N, C-alpha and C positions, 0 to 999 in steps of 0.2 A: 504494500500500500504506500502511496506517495501523496503528499499534500502540496499544492501549489500556492504561491503567494496571492493568486487571484481568488482563492477561496474554494477550490475544487478538491475533491478526493478522487484519486485515480487508483485503479486496481491493475497491477502489472503481473503477468504470468510469464516467467522467463522460459518455462518448458514449452509453452504453446506460442511464445513470441507474440503475446496478445496484450493490448492495452485497452482498458475500458474506463470511461469516466462514470463514476458511481454517483456522485452527489456534488451539487454546488451548494456549499454550506454557509457562505458568508456573502455579504454585500461586495460585489466585485470592485466597488469604488474604494474599498478599504483593504489593505494588504493583510493576509494571514501571516502572523508573526511567530506563532508558537503552536506546538501540538505535542501530545503524548498519548499513550495508551496503557491499559491495564487489562489483565485477564479477569473475566467475570465468571463466577460459577453459574452453570446453566440453570440451576435451581432458583437463581435470583430474578429471572425473567421468564415469561411464558413463551414457549417455542411453538411456532406454527410452521406448517409445511411450506417450503419456498420453491417456486419454479424458477428455472433459468439454466443457462449453460455453464456459468462460472460458479464454482463452489470453492470455499476455503474455510479455514477454521474461523468461525464467526463469534466465538465466545469472548468478545473483546468490547470494551468501552473505550471510545476515543474522545479526547478533549481537544478542541481547536479554539484558537483565540485570534482576534483580529485587532487592527489598529484603532477601532472605534470603541475598545474596551469591553467587547462582548465575548464571553466564553460559552461555548456550546459543548454539550456532552452527547455523544452519539452511541447508539446501540448498533453494532456492526451486523447484527442478524437481519434487521429490516431497514437499516440505513435511515432511521428516523431519530431525531434528537429527543432526548428525554429530560434534559435540564438546561437551564440558561442562567448565567450570572452576568451582571452588568456593572461596570465601574465607569460612570459617565466621565467623558472628557479626558480619559487616561488610556494610554496604550499598554497592552499586555506585552511585556518584553520576553518573558520565558515562563514556562510552567512545568510542573512535574506532578505525577499522580502516585499516591502511595499504593504499592502493589498488594498490600495485605490488609489495609484498613481503608475505610471510606473517606479519605482525605485527599485534598489537592492543594498544592502550594503554588502561588502565582506572584510574579514580580511585575510591578507596574512602573510607568514612566514618572510617577510622582515620588518614586523612591521607596515606596512601601512594599514589603513582602506580605501578602495576605494568605491566611490559612482558611480553607473552606471545608465544611462538613458536607459531603455529597449526599449522605443519607438523609440529613435534615434540611438540606439546602440553605445552610446558614453560614455566616462568617464567624469563625472562632476567634480571630484576633489578627493583629498585624504588628510588624516591627520594621525598623529601618537600620541600614548599615551606614555608619558615619566614617568619613575619611578625615585625616588630619586631626584626630581627637586629642593629640598630645600638644597641639599648638593652637594659635588663634585662627587658623584657617579651617576650622571644623566646618564641614558641610556634609549633606546627605549624598552618599555615593550611589550611583545607578547600578542596579544588578543586571548582569548579562547572562548568568547561568545559575540554575538551582538544581541540585542533585540530591536525591534521598538515597543514602547508603542502605545496603540490604539489611542492616540491623533494624531499620525502620524508625529509629529515634535520633539518628545523626544526619544532619543536612549540611552539605558543602555548598557555599555560595561564593561566586566570583563576581567582582565588580568592575565597572568600566575603568576605574583609576588604579587597578592593579592589586586589589586585595583578595585574599581567599579567607573566608570566615567559616568557622564551624558553628552551627546552631544545634544545640542539644535540647531535645524535647523532654522536659521533665514530666509534663502532663499534657495530654491533648485536650481534655475537657475537665475543668477549665484549662485554657491554654496557658502553660507556664514554660518559658524557655530560658536558656542561658547561652550567651554568645561569646566566642573566643576568636580573636584574630590570629590566624596561623601564618600567613605569608603576606608581605607587601613588596611588590616588584618595582614600584615607583615608575611605572610606565603604563600606557593605556592598553587594555586588553580587548580582544574581540572574540575570544573563544576559550572554553575550558572543558576538559574531559579528565576522567580518572579511570584507573584500571579496575575492571570488574572482578578481578581475581583477588582473593584475600592476601594480605590484610588491607587492600584498597588504598595503598600508600603511595602509588605512583600517579603523578598528575602531569597533564600537558596543558600549558598556557600559551596561547597564540597572541602576539602583540600586534599593534597597528603598524610597527616598522618592519614587519615581515619575519620576525623571529619566533621560534617555538622553544619555550623554556620547559625543561623536564625537572620535576621535583620528586625526590624519594624521601618520604617521611617515615623513618624507622620506628618512631614512637607513637604512630597514629592511634594504635589500639588503646593507648593509655589516656587518650583524650575523652572526656565525658563531662 
């Protein structure tokens, strides 16, 4: 599955060399800026017989977000959206869905990271990452990447101004968090990834000047 910036979901089958446009899910006048998916237990929604030539593993929920602040959640079985969240006048920069709990974390252009409860369709809370907190140039840093580690309670956040921050979830409901700055590279970032192999301590940071910085944090498991 592929998502285009114009707001469409495409199904690509490499075995059959086929491409099929499944859904136009956002206003084409607004760019789609972020998307993520999670596996959904089939018992959580009612299944009906589906006709069609293309079949694939459909037990997934997909979240898509556009530059008009609208986040939509889709059921891949019938390609209909089941929920919608709106943050007016703000762009959704990145999002991630919790793979084991009904939560979604979204970063917006106002600098806030918002935590949503998908089961109750509510906002649990929000927080901000500050840059330059040690001097008089303190300002809210814009988040470019949010990653939930497989532990489910550790979140890695990368910011535009070169910070990598750990958010430790002490409690989801009510939301209680603790934040810790891990790395500051003192240059603008445009991408962040981490190794999905334990202990998740290798990071790739891409900068605006064309460099890729690799970090290896040997003591990451001790952070909480």
